C-alpha positions as CSV (number, residue, x, y, z in Angstrom):
1,D,0.0,0.5,-0.1
2,Y,0.9,3.8,0.2
3,L,1.4,6.1,2.7
4,W,1.6,9.9,1.7
5,I,1.6,13.6,3.3
6,D,-2.2,15.1,3.5
7,T,-1.2,18.4,3.4
8,N,-4.8,19.1,3.6
9,H,-6.5,17.2,5.8
10,D,-9.1,15.5,3.9
11,G,-7.6,11.6,4.1
12,L,-7.8,11.6,0.5
13,Q,-4.1,11.7,-1.6
14,S,-4.6,14.6,-4.0
15,E,-2.2,16.2,-6.7
16,G,1.0,17.0,-4.9
17,E,1.1,15.1,-1.9
18,T,4.1,13.3,-1.6
19,G,5.2,9.9,-0.2
20,L,5.6,9.6,3.2
21,A,9.2,8.2,3.5
22,D,10.9,6.1,6.5
23,A,7.7,5.4,8.5
24,T,7.8,2.1,10.0
25,V,4.4,0.5,9.5
26,T,3.2,-2.8,11.8
27,L,0.4,-4.6,10.5
28,L,-2.1,-5.7,13.2
29,D,-5.0,-8.8,13.2
30,K,-8.6,-8.1,14.0
31,D,-7.9,-7.8,17.7
32,G,-5.1,-4.8,17.4
33,K,-2.3,-6.9,18.3
34,P,0.7,-7.5,16.2
35,A,-0.4,-10.3,12.6
36,K,1.0,-13.6,11.9
37,D,2.0,-15.1,8.8
38,M,0.4,-17.9,7.2
39,D,2.7,-20.2,8.8
40,G,2.2,-18.9,12.1
41,N,5.4,-16.4,12.2
42,A,5.5,-13.0,13.2
43,I,5.2,-10.3,10.8
44,A,8.2,-7.9,11.0
45,P,7.3,-4.4,10.8
46,S,7.4,-2.6,6.8
47,I,9.2,0.6,6.1
48,T,8.0,2.8,3.7
49,G,10.6,3.7,0.4
50,A,11.0,7.0,-0.5
51,D,8.1,6.7,-2.6
52,G,5.2,6.2,0.8
53,L,5.2,2.5,-0.7
54,Y,5.3,-0.8,2.0
55,G,4.1,-3.9,2.0
56,F,3.2,-7.5,3.8
57,T,3.9,-10.8,2.3
58,K,2.3,-14.3,3.3
59,L,-0.8,-12.9,4.6
60,S,-4.0,-15.7,5.4
61,E,-7.4,-14.0,4.7
62,G,-8.7,-11.8,7.1
63,D,-9.2,-8.4,8.5
64,Y,-6.2,-6.5,9.3
65,S,-5.3,-2.5,10.5
66,I,-2.1,-0.5,10.7
67,S,-0.3,1.1,12.9
68,V,2.2,3.8,11.7
69,T,5.5,5.7,13.6
70,A,6.4,8.3,11.6
């Protein structure tokens, strides 16, 4: 997915709003606890790239949320 700097605070990515680099993104399960992959291993946090992109792999189907530390 993608994190960006929401300069106009509307919750939508607008033209000219750039990606948020070097943010730590932690994937959480439906109970708000750190998520585990399909093998039961803890999923390491992801660091956004210069473009704000981040991703996680080996996820089981389910509901997730994220926690972001910039």
